[in-house]
N, C-alpha and C positions, 0 to 999 in steps of 0.2 A: 368653931373650927372642927372640934372632935366630931360633932354631929354632922357636918358637911361631908367629912371622911368617912363616916359610917354610912351614909346613903350612897357615897361613890361606891363602896364596897359592895354594899348590898345590890347596886344596879348592877354590876359587873359579875357578881355572883351570879344573880338571876339570868342574866344574858347568857352566861357561860352555861348553867344548867340547860338551857333550852337549846343549845346548839347540837347538831348531829355530831357525836364523839368518834363516829366511823371515817367520816370523810375528813373531820379535823386531823384524826392521826394519821390517816392517809395521805395528807397533804404534808405532814411533818416527815413521816417515811421517805416520801420523795424528794424533800428538801435535804434530808441526810444523805441519801443516795447521790443527789446532785453534788453535795460537799466532798464525798468521797471521790466521786469521779472526775471531778475539776481537778482536786489534789492529784490524783493519777495523770489525768492526761494533758493539763495546760502547760507545766514546766517545758516539756519536749517542744511544744509548738512556740513558746516564748523565746527559748535559746534560737531555734530557727529564725526567728525575726530579729534575734540580735538584740534582745530585751532581757530583763532581769528574770530568772527563772521563775520567780511568784509574782509576775507582772498580772497575768490573769487570775491568779489566786486572791492577790489584793483586791482587783476591781470587782471580782465576783463577791467577795466578802463585805465589799463597801454596800452592796446592793441588797444581800441577804436579809439583813437587820431592817431595812426599809420594806422590804416584801414582806416580812411576817408582820410588821407593825400595821401596814395597810390591810393585810388580810384580817388579822385579829379586830383591827378598829372598823373594817367595814361590816365584819360580821356581827358586831356590837350595835350597829345601827337598826332603826326601825324600816320597814318597808318604804314610807313615803321620804325617808332620810336618804336610803339607797338610790330610789328613782331621782330624786333631785341631785345627790352628787353625780350620779352618772351622766344626768344632762349637762352639768357643768363640765366635767371631764370631758364629754364627747364635743362640746363647743370649743374648747381649750385646743384639744387635740386636732380638730378640723382647721382651727386656725393656724395653728403650728405647721401642719401639712401645707396649707396655702401659702405660710411664710417660706417653708424652705423650697417649694417649686418656685417661688420668685426670687428668693435671695439665697438660696442653699447653694453648695458646692457640688458639682456632680463627680461622683466616684463610681468608676467602673460603669459609665453609662446609666447612673440612676441617682435621683436626688431624694433621700430618705432620712436624713440625719440633720439634728439641729444640736449644736453645742452648747452647753452652759456650764460655765466654771470650769470648762475643761473636761466635762463628761458629755460624752455623746448619747443622745436620746432620740429613739424612733417612735416619732407620735403617733404612727398607725398603729402600734402595738397596743396602745391606749384605747385606740378606736374600737377594737374587737370587743372587748367586754361593754364598754360605754354604749356601743350601738346595739349589743343585744337587749340590755336593758330598756334604753328608749325605744326601739322597735317593738319590744313586748308591749310597754305601755300604750302605744299607738295601735296595734294588733287588737288588744284587749279592750281598748276604748271603742274602738271600730264595731266590735260585737256586741259591746254591753250597751253602749250610747246611741241612740236612735239620731241619725243624721249626722253623725259625727264621721268625717271622712278618714278614718283611722289607716284604712288599707290603703288609699291613695298617697296620703302622707307617709306611710312606711316605704311604699315601692319609690316615692320620690326621695326619701332620705337614703334608702339604699343605692340609687341612681347616682346621687351625688358622691356618696363615700366611692363608688366603683370609679366614677369618673375620676376622683383623685388619685387612687390608687394604680389606674391605668397611666396617668401623666407622670407617675415617678420614674419608671414603672415598678409594680411589685406584684407579680402575677400568682405567687403563693398567697400572698395577703387577699387578693381578688377572690380567690376559691375559697378560702377560709371564710371570708365575710358572707359568699354567697351560699355555703353550705350552713351557716347559722340561719341566714335569712329563709332558705329553704325548708329547715326543719321547724323554724317558728311558724312560717305559713301553715304547714300541715297541723302543727298543734293547735293553730287559731282556729280551725275548721273551715277554712274557705273552701268553695266549690272545687271538685276535682278537675273540672274543665280548665279552671284558672290556674290550678297547681300544673296541670300538663303544659298549658302555653308558656308558664314560667320556667317551667323545666326545659322546655326546648330552647329558650332564652339562655339558661344557665348552660346548657350543653354548648351553645354557640360561642360561648366564652373562650373555649379552649381552641378551636380552629383560628379564631381572631387573634388570639395571642401567639398561635403557631405562626401565622403568616406574618404578623406584624414586627414581632421581636425575634431577633436573630439568636439571643441566648436561649430562648424557649425553644426555637426550631432546632437549635444544636442539640439540647438536652433531650427532647423526644426522639430525634433522629439517632442518637447515641443510644437511647434505651431499646429502640426497636431494632436497631443494628449496630452492636457493639463494636464491631469492626471498622465503622464509619468514622470513629473518633476516639479520642483518649478517654478510657474508662479505667484509670489506674485505681482511683480511691475505690470505686465498687468492687473492682476484682480483689484488691487487697483486703477490703472488707469482708467479702465472702470467704476469703482463704482464711482469714482468723476466725470467723465464726465456724469454720468447718473444723479447725483444729485447736478450738478452745479447751475443750476436754469439760469434765464434769465440774471440776473446783477451780480451773484457771491456774495461771502461773504464780498468782500471788500478787498482793498490792504492790505497785512500782515495778514489777518484774516483767512487763509486756513490753513489746519492741513496735507494735503497730503504732503508737503516738508519735515515733520519730519518723515515721514513714508517709502519714497521713496529714496533709496541710489543715483539714478541718475535724481533727481528731476530738477538740474539744467541743465542737459543735454539732454539724450535720451528721458525723459518724462516730459520737461517744458511745453508742450501744455495742460498737466493734471493741471499744478499749474496755468496756464493762466485761463483755464476754472472754476477753483474753485474760484478763487480771482477777477476775472473780469467778469465772466458769460459768457453763451453762446453767446451772441451778439458781444461782443468784440472779441471773439476768432473766431467768423466767420469773423469780419472785418479783421482779422489778416491773415487769408485763403483767403479772397478775394483779399488783397493786393499782396500776392503773385500770386495770379492767372491773376490780373491785368497786373502786369509787365510781365510775360511770355507772355500773350496773345499781349500785346504790341509791346514786343520785335520781336515775330514771325510774326506780321502784319508788322513791318517796314523792317524786312530782305526780306518779299516779294517785297517790294518796292525798295529793294537793286539792284544796276545795276554792284555788283562788286562781283566775284565769290568767292575771299577770304573772304571778310567781311560777305557774306552771311554763309558761311560754318563755319566760327570761331565763330560769333555770336549764330548761332544754335546750335553749341557744348556746349557752355558756357550757354546757356539757358536751355539745356539739363541737365548739370550738377546742376543748380540751382533746376530745377523742379526734377529731380530724388532724391537728398537729401531732399526735402521738402516732397516728397510722401512717401519715406520710413520711414522718422521720424515719421511723422502724423501717416502712416499706423500702425506703430510699436504700438504706443501709442492706436489706436484703435483697436489692435488686428487683422487686416488686413492682416498683413505681420509679419514674424518672427522678434523677436527683433534683431536690429543690431545698434552699437553704431555710429549712424551715426547723425551728428549735424543740427539742423535747422538753415539754413542760416540767420547770422545775430542776432539770437535770442538766441540760446544754448551757454553756456559757453563754451569757448575755444579759445585761442588766436591766434594759427596757423590758425584755421577755420575762424576768424574774419577777419586776415589780407588778408586770400587768397580769401575769398569772396568779400573782398574790392577790390584786385585786378581784379578779375572776372567782378565785375560791371564797374570798371574803364575801362576796355578792351571793354565791351559792349558799353559804352557811347562813348568811343573814335572811335569805329568804324562804329556805326550806323550813326553818324552825317556826314559821309564821303560818301553818298551815291548819292551825286552829280557828283562823279569820273566816270570816262570812265569803260565800262565792261572789266574787266581784273584783273590784280594783284595789280596795283599800283592806 
């Protein structure tokens, strides 16, 4: 028994030594930021919804531990194990999405959630990281294995995922998956002519969404012409950011969280600015920037096609979500219910981002492997 325990300790110690500590510690800093901002922003929202003041805090803390366990556990896996696990997660998530479309309850015109033991889960959140890994394997295989239709299979998989997301509908998720897929195609080295054609198809998703979905139409119109509709949250967020000051009002002293319905999710950056000030909010942005730049720098040193493409797609997911969330808060982009990774309230998002970071950490430390798939 003692020998077995020693082997387990040795395994985890060796795996931990191989992890990129910069990205790992960056992830924990984001989680810590998220804890403080959830504590600051969510009680006001809970009270406004006639719930216990700690309702959202309790629910967020329920998911923080699983998110960390998933992140560390996934980071300990080998490349092959990560690929297989991602395949299983993708199959399960797609199956749940189909189940939701058929048997789910429509909420605000969309079917996105499945309830298990009283906890709401959004299967499409888990599709993103799993899709990035499976798609990377198909693209890498298509490049390295003769007569393997990896590119066609990847495009087919993308089409299936997009069709399911449009059926919900979830346009933000459609754009996120499209961004992941687009970057992965570029990293896979496909001909630029094909990139251009697919780029035009991607661009066509926006007008399709604009004319087919009323809520998308309204949000874009409101962004282009604020006088055309209600823009209270954006205006209040901008006002808060402008008056935040260098050091803010102090933890718990902000008032914007009492006025913004989405203070704990879409506009949590405004709460950060008001209570912790411009300096700490910029530090938060810099942590995101550091993780992304560090990750892209590391995959430039990578000698494994699969790892390059998979990590590139996952970093794109994190970057896209952060840019859209921050851009919406600053009124640089139309508002979209997209979480700020590890920061915004949301259990499915938290565990999904933990899974994505775990994959990044697990694949980056494999760069000593030979050039190929394994």
